[in-house]
C-alpha positions in Angstrom: 13.3 24.2 -6.3 12.7 20.7 -7.5 11.4 18.2 -4.9 11.3 14.5 -5.6 9.5 11.8 -3.6 10.7 8.3 -4.6 8.9 5.2 -3.2 9.1 1.5 -3.4 5.8 -0.3 -2.8 4.9 -3.9 -2.7 1.2 -3.9 -1.8 0.3 -0.3 -2.5 0.5 1.1 1.1 3.8 2.8 0.7 2.6 4.4 -2.6 -0.5 5.8 -0.8 1.8 7.3 1.9 4.2 8.7 -0.7 1.4 10.4 -2.6 0.0 11.8 0.6 3.4 13.2 1.5 3.6 14.7 -2.0 0.2 16.3 -1.5 1.4 17.9 1.7 4.6 19.1 0.2 2.7 20.6 -2.8 1.2 23.2 -0.4 4.7 24.9 -0.4 6.6 23.7 -3.4 6.4 21.8 -6.7 6.8 18.1 -6.2 7.0 14.9 -8.3 6.2 11.5 -6.8 7.7 8.5 -8.7 8.0 4.8 -8.3 11.6 3.7 -7.7 11.3 1.9 -11.0 11.0 5.3 -12.8 13.4 7.3 -10.5 16.3 9.2 -12.1 19.8 8.0 -11.7 21.0 11.5 -10.6 19.9 13.7 -7.7 22.2 16.7 -8.1 20.1 19.8 -8.5 17.2 18.6 -6.3 16.0 21.0 -3.6 14.8 18.0 -1.6 14.8 14.2 -2.0 12.3 12.2 0.0 12.5 8.4 -0.2 10.4 5.6 1.4 9.8 1.9 1.2 8.3 -1.0 3.1 10.1 -2.6 6.0 10.8 -6.3 5.2 12.8 -8.5 7.5 13.9 -5.6 9.7 15.1 -3.3 7.0 14.9 -2.3 3.3 13.7 -5.0 0.9 16.2 -7.3 -0.7 15.7 -9.5 -3.8 14.6 -12.5 -1.6 12.0 -10.5 0.3 10.6 -8.9 -2.9 10.3 -12.4 -4.4 8.3 -13.5 -1.4 6.1 -10.4 -1.7 5.5 -11.2 -5.4 4.3 -14.7 -4.4 1.7 -13.1 -2.0 0.2 -10.6 -4.5 -2.0 -11.5 -7.4 -1.1 -9.4 -10.4 2.4 -8.6 -9.2 3.9 -6.0 -7.0 4.0 -2.3 -7.6 7.8 -1.8 -7.6 10.2 -4.2 -9.2 13.4 -2.4 -8.3 14.4 -2.1 -4.7 15.1 1.2 -2.9 18.3 -0.3 -1.5 19.6 -1.0 -5.0 18.6 2.4 -6.3 20.1 4.3 -3.4 23.3 2.2 -3.6 23.7 3.2 -7.3 23.2 6.9 -6.7 26.4 8.8 -7.2 27.7 11.1 -4.4 26.1 14.5 -4.8 28.3 17.4 -5.8 26.7 19.4 -3.0 24.8 18.6 0.2 21.2 17.8 -0.7 18.3 18.0 1.9 16.7 14.6 2.4 13.9 13.0 4.3 13.1 9.3 4.7 10.1 7.2 5.7 8.9 3.7 5.8 5.8 1.6 6.2 5.9 -1.2 8.8 3.7 -3.2 11.1 2.7 -1.4 14.3 5.1 -3.0 16.8 8.2 -1.8 18.6 10.8 -0.7 16.1 13.3 -3.2 17.7 10.9 -6.0 16.7 10.1 -4.9 13.2 13.1 -2.8 12.2 13.0 0.2 9.9 13.6 0.6 6.2 13.9 4.3 6.7 17.0 4.0 8.9 18.8 2.1 6.2 17.8 4.5 3.5 19.0 7.4 5.7 22.3 5.8 6.2 22.8 5.4 2.5 21.8 9.0 1.8 24.2 10.4 4.5 27.1 8.6 2.7 26.2 10.4 -0.5 26.0 13.9 1.0 22.4 14.0 2.1 21.4 16.3 4.9 18.3 15.2 6.9 15.6 17.8 7.3 13.5 15.8 9.8 14.0 12.5 11.6 13.0 9.3 9.8 9.2 8.7 10.0 7.3 5.4 10.1 3.8 4.9 8.9 1.9 1.9 10.1 0.0 -1.0 8.4 -2.2 -3.6 9.9 -2.1 -7.2 8.9 -5.4 -8.5 7.8 -6.6 -12.0 6.8 -5.2 -11.9 3.3 -3.4 -8.5 3.1 -1.8 -5.6 4.8 -3.7 -2.3 4.9 -2.7 1.1 5.9 -3.8 1.8 9.5 -6.5 4.4 10.1 -5.3 8.0 10.0 -1.9 7.2 8.5 -2.7 8.8 5.1 -3.7 12.0 6.9 -0.6 11.8 9.1 1.6 11.4 6.0 0.1 14.5 4.4 0.7 16.5 7.6 4.3 15.2 7.6 4.7 16.4 4.0 3.4 19.9 5.1 6.0 19.9 7.9 8.7 18.9 5.5 7.8 21.7 3.1 7.8 24.3 5.9 11.1 23.0 7.2 12.6 23.2 3.6 11.4 26.8 3.2 12.8 27.7 6.6 16.2 26.2 5.7 16.3 27.9 2.3 15.5 31.3 3.8 18.0 31.1 6.7 
């Protein structure tokens, strides 16, 4: 069963989370973790697609918010393509595909910050995705000159990956 984790990351936090999720999933299945820039244009045949990105301006990034992020980061951002654009270009799957979504966002009430995961989930549902678990948010703290992953979030992401893998095996068996 092929499992793919696709991430969009501006400052590196979402990539850390995606790799931790992949590590958790690897305890029960084979998994590839890829930057959205390198993600395939097809998803038929996948056993599970996990996608995640940073929350910008209450949702998934847009060209304007990515431009703003590029201006904040020396040496450029980690993802040039947006998760929104990649998901919008995915064809409808020929069969229902298990999916899971996550985001990174500042630790505040969801109604204040929004959620990139909710938008990603909506796009995947339109293309025959079937959610395995509810969307998950991982938190970053705003420092003086950067955002950094909050304490314990990398470990929480790995644990979420383990839960995803267990749920996937449960679903496949039953």
